[in-house]
MIBA-334125 format. One record per residue: residue number from 1; residue in three letters; x, y, z of N, C-alpha, C in turn. Coordinates in pm, 1 decimal, decimal comma. Layout:
# MIBA-334125
[atom NUM; 'ALA'; [X; Y; Z]; [X; Y; Z]; [X; Y; Z]]
...
//
This chain:
# MIBA-334125
[atom 1; 'MET'; [634,3; -7829,4; -7847,4]; [704,0; -7827,8; -7722,3]; [820,9; -7731,3; -7728,4]]
[atom 2; 'ARG'; [845,2; -7665,5; -7621,2]; [949,9; -7565,8; -7617,5]; [1085,7; -7628,9; -7595,0]]
[atom 3; 'GLN'; [1184,8; -7588,3; -7670,0]; [1321,3; -7640,1; -7653,9]; [1388,3; -7569,6; -7538,8]]
[atom 4; 'ARG'; [1447,9; -7646,4; -7453,6]; [1522,3; -7588,7; -7342,1]; [1667,9; -7582,9; -7380,1]]
[atom 5; 'GLU'; [1724,5; -7465,7; -7377,6]; [1865,1; -7452,3; -7411,0]; [1948,1; -7458,6; -7284,8]]
[atom 6; 'ARG'; [2061,9; -7519,8; -7295,9]; [2154,2; -7529,8; -7183,5]; [2211,7; -7394,1; -7152,4]]
[atom 7; 'LYS'; [2217,0; -7362,7; -7025,3]; [2277,5; -7236,4; -6986,1]; [2428,9; -7251,1; -6984,2]]
[atom 8; 'ARG'; [2493,5; -7142,7; -7006,5]; [2639,9; -7141,6; -7001,4]; [2684,3; -7157,4; -6858,1]]
[atom 9; 'ILE'; [2786,5; -7239,5; -6835,2]; [2836,1; -7263,2; -6700,5]; [2909,4; -7138,7; -6654,2]]
[atom 10; 'LYS'; [2863,3; -7086,4; -6542,9]; [2923,5; -6965,9; -6487,4]; [2999,7; -7002,5; -6361,5]]
[atom 11; 'GLY'; [3093,3; -6922,1; -6327,0]; [3166,5; -6945,0; -6204,1]; [3296,9; -7017,1; -6226,9]]
[atom 12; 'ARG'; [3399,2; -6967,8; -6164,2]; [3533,7; -7022,9; -6181,0]; [3540,0; -7168,6; -6133,1]]
[atom 13; 'TYR'; [3481,6; -7196,4; -6016,1]; [3495,0; -7330,4; -5958,0]; [3410,6; -7434,8; -6032,9]]
[atom 14; 'ARG'; [3297,4; -7393,7; -6084,1]; [3215,4; -7487,0; -6162,5]; [3287,4; -7524,8; -6292,6]]
[atom 15; 'LYS'; [3351,3; -7427,5; -6356,5]; [3427,9; -7456,4; -6477,1]; [3543,5; -7550,2; -6447,5]]
[atom 16; 'LYS'; [3612,0; -7521,6; -6335,5]; [3726,0; -7604,7; -6297,0]; [3678,7; -7747,5; -6266,9]]
[atom 17; 'MET'; [3565,5; -7761,1; -6198,4]; [3512,6; -7892,5; -6167,1]; [3478,0; -7969,0; -6294,7]]
[atom 18; 'LEU'; [3419,2; -7901,2; -6389,9]; [3382,9; -7964,9; -6516,2]; [3505,5; -8011,9; -6593,2]]
[atom 19; 'GLN'; [3611,6; -7935,8; -6588,5]; [3735,2; -7971,1; -6660,3]; [3807,6; -8087,7; -6593,0]]
[atom 20; 'GLU'; [3807,4; -8089,6; -6459,5]; [3884,8; -8189,3; -6386,4]; [3804,2; -8312,1; -6344,5]]
[atom 21; 'PHE'; [3677,4; -8318,5; -6380,7]; [3591,5; -8430,2; -6339,6]; [3640,7; -8559,7; -6402,5]]
[atom 22; 'ASP'; [3659,9; -8661,8; -6317,3]; [3708,1; -8792,5; -6362,6]; [3598,5; -8895,5; -6336,4]]
[atom 23; 'SER'; [3536,1; -8945,3; -6440,5]; [3423,5; -9035,9; -6423,0]; [3465,4; -9172,4; -6370,5]]
[atom 24; 'LYS'; [3590,6; -9212,8; -6394,5]; [3636,6; -9342,8; -6343,3]; [3642,8; -9341,4; -6190,5]]
[atom 25; 'ILE'; [3693,9; -9231,7; -6135,6]; [3701,9; -9221,8; -5989,7]; [3562,9; -9207,6; -5930,5]]
[atom 26; 'TYR'; [3477,3; -9127,7; -5993,3]; [3343,2; -9104,4; -5940,5]; [3260,5; -9233,3; -5940,4]]
[atom 27; 'SER'; [3281,1; -9317,9; -6038,7]; [3203,0; -9443,9; -6042,4]; [3243,7; -9538,1; -5930,2]]
[atom 28; 'MET'; [3359,4; -9518,3; -5871,2]; [3401,2; -9602,6; -5758,7]; [3324,0; -9567,7; -5631,3]]
[atom 29; 'ARG'; [3259,9; -9451,9; -5631,0]; [3179,7; -9412,6; -5515,3]; [3069,0; -9513,5; -5486,9]]
[atom 30; 'ASN'; [3009,2; -9568,5; -5593,8]; [2905,3; -9670,2; -5575,4]; [2957,0; -9790,7; -5499,4]]
[atom 31; 'LEU'; [3079,6; -9830,6; -5529,7]; [3137,7; -9946,8; -5460,9]; [3155,8; -9919,1; -5312,8]]
[atom 32; 'SER'; [3206,5; -9801,1; -5279,6]; [3229,3; -9770,8; -5138,8]; [3097,2; -9757,1; -5063,4]]
[atom 33; 'GLU'; [2996,5; -9696,1; -5126,3]; [2865,1; -9683,6; -5061,8]; [2803,9; -9821,2; -5037,9]]
[atom 34; 'THR'; [2820,7; -9912,2; -5133,1]; [2769,8; -10048,2; -5117,8]; [2840,0; -10118,7; -5002,7]]
[atom 35; 'MET'; [2971,1; -10099,7; -4994,2]; [3048,2; -10163,9; -4887,1]; [3004,3; -10112,9; -4748,7]]
[atom 36; 'PHE'; [2985,1; -9982,4; -4736,3]; [2937,6; -9927,4; -4609,5]; [2799,9; -9982,0; -4574,3]]
[atom 37; 'SER'; [2714,3; -9994,7; -4674,7]; [2581,1; -10048,4; -4652,0]; [2585,8; -10192,3; -4602,7]]
[atom 38; 'VAL'; [2672,4; -10271,6; -4664,8]; [2686,5; -10413,5; -4623,8]; [2736,4; -10421,2; -4479,4]]
[atom 39; 'LEU'; [2837,3; -10342,0; -4445,8]; [2890,7; -10344,9; -4310,4]; [2786,2; -10302,5; -4207,6]]
[atom 40; 'LYS'; [2710,1; -10200,6; -4238,7]; [2609,3; -10153,2; -4144,4]; [2499,3; -10256,7; -4125,4]]
[atom 41; 'ARG'; [2455,2; -10322,9; -4231,9]; [2351,9; -10425,6; -4219,3]; [2401,6; -10545,9; -4142,4]]
[atom 42; 'LYS'; [2528,4; -10581,6; -4165,3]; [2581,4; -10703,6; -4107,9]; [2619,5; -10687,5; -3960,1]]
[atom 43; 'TYR'; [2682,8; -10573,3; -3927,1]; [2738,5; -10556,2; -3792,4]; [2675,4; -10442,4; -3715,8]]
[atom 44; 'GLY'; [2573,2; -10378,7; -3771,2]; [2508,0; -10268,0; -3703,6]; [2578,9; -10137,0; -3729,5]]
[atom 45; 'GLU'; [2503,0; -10028,3; -3722,6]; [2564,7; -9899,4; -3756,6]; [2615,0; -9825,8; -3633,9]]
[atom 46; 'ASN'; [2588,4; -9876,6; -3516,0]; [2635,0; -9810,9; -3393,9]; [2771,4; -9864,6; -3351,8]]
[atom 47; 'LEU'; [2849,6; -9775,7; -3292,7]; [2979,0; -9812,7; -3237,3]; [2969,8; -9809,0; -3084,8]]
[atom 48; 'ARG'; [3036,2; -9898,2; -3018,8]; [3030,8; -9901,7; -2873,1]; [3139,7; -9815,7; -2809,7]]
[atom 49; 'ALA'; [3249,1; -9797,1; -2881,1]; [3360,5; -9720,2; -2826,3]; [3324,2; -9573,2; -2816,4]]
[atom 50; 'ARG'; [3379,1; -9506,6; -2715,5]; [3351,0; -9364,5; -2696,4]; [3462,3; -9277,6; -2752,0]]
[atom 51; 'LYS'; [3585,5; -9319,9; -2734,4]; [3696,7; -9239,9; -2783,2]; [3712,3; -9261,7; -2933,2]]
[atom 52; 'TYR'; [3751,4; -9154,1; -3000,6]; [3765,8; -9159,5; -3146,5]; [3865,7; -9265,5; -3188,2]]
[atom 53; 'ARG'; [3977,0; -9275,8; -3118,8]; [4081,1; -9373,3; -3151,6]; [4027,1; -9515,0; -3144,8]]
[atom 54; 'ASN'; [3948,4; -9541,5; -3043,4]; [3889,7; -9675,9; -3029,2]; [3779,7; -9700,7; -3131,8]]
[atom 55; 'GLN'; [3709,2; -9594,6; -3172,1]; [3608,3; -9608,8; -3276,2]; [3673,1; -9649,1; -3409,4]]
[atom 56; 'VAL'; [3785,7; -9589,1; -3437,9]; [3859,9; -9625,0; -3560,6]; [3902,1; -9770,7; -3554,7]]
[atom 57; 'LYS'; [3951,1; -9813,2; -3440,0]; [3992,1; -9953,8; -3423,1]; [3873,3; -10046,7; -3442,1]]
[atom 58; 'GLU'; [3758,2; -10007,7; -3388,9]; [3638,2; -10091,1; -3401,6]; [3594,4; -10105,0; -3546,9]]
[atom 59; 'VAL'; [3599,8; -9995,3; -3622,0]; [3560,4; -10001,8; -3762,6]; [3660,3; -10088,4; -3841,1]]
[atom 60; 'LYS'; [3789,8; -10073,4; -3813,3]; [3890,2; -10155,7; -3879,4]; [3868,3; -10303,5; -3846,8]]
[atom 61; 'PHE'; [3831,7; -10332,4; -3722,3]; [3806,0; -10470,0; -3682,5]; [3686,5; -10527,5; -3758,3]]
[atom 62; 'LYS'; [3582,1; -10445,4; -3777,4]; [3465,7; -10492,2; -3851,8]; [3498,8; -10519,5; -3998,6]]
[atom 63; 'VAL'; [3583,1; -10436,9; -4056,7]; [3623,0; -10457,1; -4195,4]; [3707,2; -10584,7; -4209,3]]
[atom 64; 'ILE'; [3800,0; -10603,8; -4116,7]; [3881,2; -10726,0; -4118,2]; [3793,4; -10850,0; -4100,4]]
[atom 65; 'LEU'; [3699,8; -10840,8; -4008,0]; [3609,5; -10952,4; -3984,5]; [3524,6; -10982,8; -4107,8]]
[atom 66; 'HIS'; [3478,1; -10880,6; -4175,6]; [3402,4; -10897,9; -4299,2]; [3487,7; -10964,9; -4406,6]]
[atom 67; 'ASN'; [3613,2; -10920,4; -4421,0]; [3702,7; -10977,8; -4522,0]; [3731,9; -11123,8; -4490,8]]
[atom 68; 'LEU'; [3752,3; -11157,2; -4363,6]; [3775,1; -11297,1; -4324,8]; [3652,2; -11382,4; -4353,9]]
[atom 69; 'ASP'; [3535,2; -11330,7; -4321,5]; [3411,4; -11403,4; -4348,1]; [3394,0; -11428,4; -4497,4]]
[atom 70; 'LYS'; [3423,3; -11326,3; -4576,0]; [3412,1; -11340,3; -4721,8]; [3510,8; -11443,6; -4774,3]]
[atom 71; 'PHE'; [3634,0; -11439,0; -4724,2]; [3735,9; -11534,7; -4765,4]; [3697,1; -11676,9; -4728,6]]
[atom 72; 'ILE'; [3647,7; -11698,8; -4609,8]; [3607,3; -11832,3; -4565,7]; [3492,5; -11885,8; -4649,8]]
[atom 73; 'ARG'; [3396,5; -11797,7; -4684,1]; [3284,6; -11841,2; -4769,8]; [3330,2; -11878,6; -4908,1]]
[atom 74; 'LEU'; [3434,1; -11810,7; -4960,0]; [3486,1; -11843,9; -5091,8]; [3561,5; -11977,1; -5090,8]]
[atom 75; 'CYS'; [3631,7; -12003,2; -4981,9]; [3712,2; -12127,0; -4973,8]; [3624,0; -12249,3; -4954,1]]
[atom 76; 'PHE'; [3516,4; -12236,2; -4878,6]; [3432,1; -12352,2; -4851,3]; [3304,1; -12334,0; -4918,5]]
//
């Protein structure tokens, strides 16, 4: 079988990304993606508000509602 050798990383930004990459922060992406998935399944992925400001309020309301629901389930 032929050995595949790793190519040297070229490009200023790729080198910079490799040096500054933080695996602790990147692993938190899974948590946020899971949270968005839970919210979409539970409350639907569509927003009813038309204005951006009201859409932000609606998303915040859904997050607060989810946190309250989670808290109530833990207490009882």
